[in-house]
C-alpha positions as CSV (number, residue, x, y, z in Angstrom):
1,M,-65.6,7.5,-69.2
2,T,-66.4,6.7,-65.6
3,A,-69.3,8.3,-63.8
4,H,-66.9,10.2,-61.6
5,A,-64.9,11.6,-64.5
6,R,-68.1,12.5,-66.4
7,F,-69.4,14.4,-63.3
8,A,-66.1,16.2,-62.9
9,A,-66.0,17.1,-66.6
10,V,-69.6,18.4,-66.7
11,Y,-69.0,20.5,-63.5
12,A,-65.8,22.0,-65.0
13,V,-67.6,22.9,-68.3
14,L,-70.7,24.3,-66.6
15,T,-68.6,26.3,-64.1
16,A,-66.3,27.7,-66.8
17,A,-69.3,28.7,-68.9
18,H,-70.9,30.2,-65.8
19,E,-67.9,32.5,-65.5
20,V,-68.0,33.5,-69.1
21,A,-71.8,34.1,-69.1
22,D,-71.8,36.0,-65.9
23,H,-68.9,38.3,-66.6
24,W,-68.4,38.5,-70.4
25,V,-71.8,37.8,-71.9
26,Q,-74.1,39.5,-69.5
27,T,-74.8,43.1,-70.5
28,D,-74.3,46.0,-68.1
29,D,-78.0,46.8,-68.3
30,Q,-78.9,43.2,-67.3
31,A,-76.4,43.3,-64.4
32,V,-77.8,46.7,-63.2
33,S,-81.5,45.9,-63.7
34,K,-82.0,42.2,-63.0
35,G,-82.6,42.7,-59.3
36,N,-85.2,45.5,-59.7
37,R,-88.4,44.3,-58.1
38,N,-90.5,45.2,-61.1
39,R,-91.3,43.9,-64.6
40,D,-88.1,45.4,-66.1
41,G,-86.0,43.6,-63.5
42,A,-87.7,40.3,-64.3
43,I,-87.2,40.8,-68.0
44,A,-83.5,41.8,-67.6
45,C,-82.9,38.7,-65.4
46,S,-84.7,36.5,-67.9
47,E,-82.6,37.8,-70.7
48,H,-79.5,37.2,-68.7
49,V,-80.5,33.7,-67.7
50,F,-81.3,32.9,-71.4
51,T,-77.8,33.9,-72.6
52,Y,-76.3,32.2,-69.6
53,T,-78.1,28.9,-70.4
54,V,-77.2,29.2,-74.1
55,T,-73.5,29.7,-73.1
56,Q,-73.6,26.7,-70.8
57,A,-75.3,24.5,-73.4
58,A,-72.9,25.5,-76.2
59,A,-69.9,24.8,-74.0
60,L,-71.3,21.4,-73.0
61,A,-72.0,20.5,-76.6
62,V,-68.5,21.6,-77.8
63,V,-66.8,19.6,-75.0
64,Q,-68.9,16.5,-75.8
65,R,-68.1,16.8,-79.5
66,V,-64.4,17.3,-78.9
67,T,-63.9,14.7,-76.1
68,G,-66.4,12.1,-77.2
69,M,-68.1,12.3,-73.8
70,R,-71.7,11.1,-74.2
71,L,-74.6,12.4,-72.1
72,S,-78.2,11.7,-72.4
73,W,-79.8,14.8,-74.0
74,K,-82.7,14.6,-71.5
75,R,-80.4,14.6,-68.5
76,A,-78.2,17.4,-70.0
77,A,-81.4,19.5,-70.6
78,L,-82.6,18.8,-67.1
79,G,-79.2,19.8,-65.7
80,L,-79.2,23.0,-67.7
81,A,-82.7,23.7,-66.4
82,V,-81.6,23.3,-62.8
83,S,-78.7,25.7,-63.5
84,A,-81.0,28.2,-65.2
85,V,-83.8,28.2,-62.6
86,T,-81.4,28.5,-59.6
87,H,-79.5,31.2,-61.4
88,Y,-82.6,33.2,-61.9
89,V,-83.6,32.8,-58.3
90,A,-80.3,34.1,-57.1
91,D,-79.9,36.9,-59.6
92,R,-83.3,38.4,-58.8
93,Q,-81.7,39.2,-55.4
94,A,-79.0,41.4,-57.0
95,D,-78.5,44.6,-55.0
96,H,-80.7,43.2,-52.2
97,W,-78.1,41.4,-50.1
98,R,-78.1,44.2,-47.5
99,D,-81.8,44.7,-47.3
100,E,-83.3,45.0,-43.8
101,D,-86.3,42.9,-44.8
102,P,-84.6,40.1,-46.9
103,R,-86.4,37.9,-49.4
104,G,-85.5,34.7,-51.2
105,I,-81.9,33.4,-50.8
106,V,-81.0,36.6,-48.9
107,R,-83.5,35.5,-46.2
108,L,-81.8,32.1,-46.2
109,A,-78.4,33.7,-45.7
110,A,-79.8,35.8,-42.9
111,A,-81.3,32.7,-41.2
112,M,-77.8,31.1,-41.4
113,G,-76.3,34.1,-39.5
114,K,-74.8,35.9,-42.5
115,S,-76.5,39.3,-42.0
116,S,-73.7,41.0,-40.1
117,W,-71.1,39.8,-42.6
118,L,-73.2,41.0,-45.5
119,Q,-73.6,44.4,-43.8
120,R,-69.9,44.7,-42.9
121,D,-68.0,43.3,-45.9
122,P,-68.6,44.9,-49.3
123,H,-67.5,41.7,-51.0
124,A,-69.8,39.4,-49.0
125,A,-72.8,39.7,-51.4
126,Y,-70.7,38.7,-54.4
127,L,-69.2,35.8,-52.6
128,M,-72.6,34.6,-51.3
129,D,-74.0,34.9,-54.8
130,Q,-71.2,33.1,-56.5
131,S,-71.0,30.3,-53.9
132,W,-74.8,29.8,-54.4
133,H,-74.2,29.5,-58.1
134,K,-71.3,27.1,-57.8
135,G,-73.3,24.8,-55.4
136,C,-76.2,24.8,-57.7
137,I,-74.0,24.1,-60.7
138,A,-72.7,21.0,-58.8
139,V,-76.3,19.8,-58.5
140,A,-76.9,20.6,-62.2
141,A,-73.7,18.7,-63.2
142,L,-74.8,15.7,-61.1
143,V,-78.1,15.6,-62.8
144,A,-76.6,16.1,-66.3
145,A,-73.8,13.5,-65.8
146,S,-76.0,10.8,-64.2
147,G,-77.3,9.4,-67.5
148,T,-75.3,8.4,-70.5
149,A,-76.4,8.2,-74.1
150,G,-77.3,4.8,-75.2
151,T,-77.0,3.3,-78.6
152,H,-79.2,4.0,-81.6
153,H,-81.7,1.4,-82.6
154,G,-80.1,-1.3,-84.7
155,G,-77.1,-1.5,-82.3
156,E,-74.7,1.0,-83.8
157,A,-73.0,3.4,-81.3
158,A,-74.3,6.9,-81.1
159,R,-72.1,9.7,-82.4
160,P,-70.2,11.7,-79.8
161,G,-72.2,14.6,-78.5
162,I,-75.6,14.9,-77.0
163,S,-77.5,11.9,-78.0
164,S,-81.2,11.8,-78.9
165,E,-81.4,8.6,-77.0
166,G,-80.6,7.9,-73.4
167,G,-82.2,7.8,-69.9
168,T,-84.1,10.4,-68.2
């Protein structure tokens, strides 16, 4: 599989798993609470990001097993970590996209001139959130797809799936 195809496949898998994890796996309590600026909000967001990451990892493992695509387990884990951390950063902003005194990525959106759109359009916050996630998933996919699994010691080819060998 070429590097281009591997990147496209990993991006597609992580994005599909993102949609499932964000809309099917995430509980209503997590969705409502994850943006609260207290310990309960941090816990709810952490729980969501845990199930989100497990969903992405499982999808990536299944696609590798079925297609024979071989990724370095270290690069795959690093890509999943990029996805998880950036997802947590964004989701802690839930329900704060219209705040007068923005923090985090909402502050970034305000600095880029998005404040009036966020105030005016009830769909803007969701669109900004999802576009952040998709951009970060692209970075995560690039990281995960940039290394391929090598061969096992002794020269025999590694089985399809996430290899225990491979580059960092």
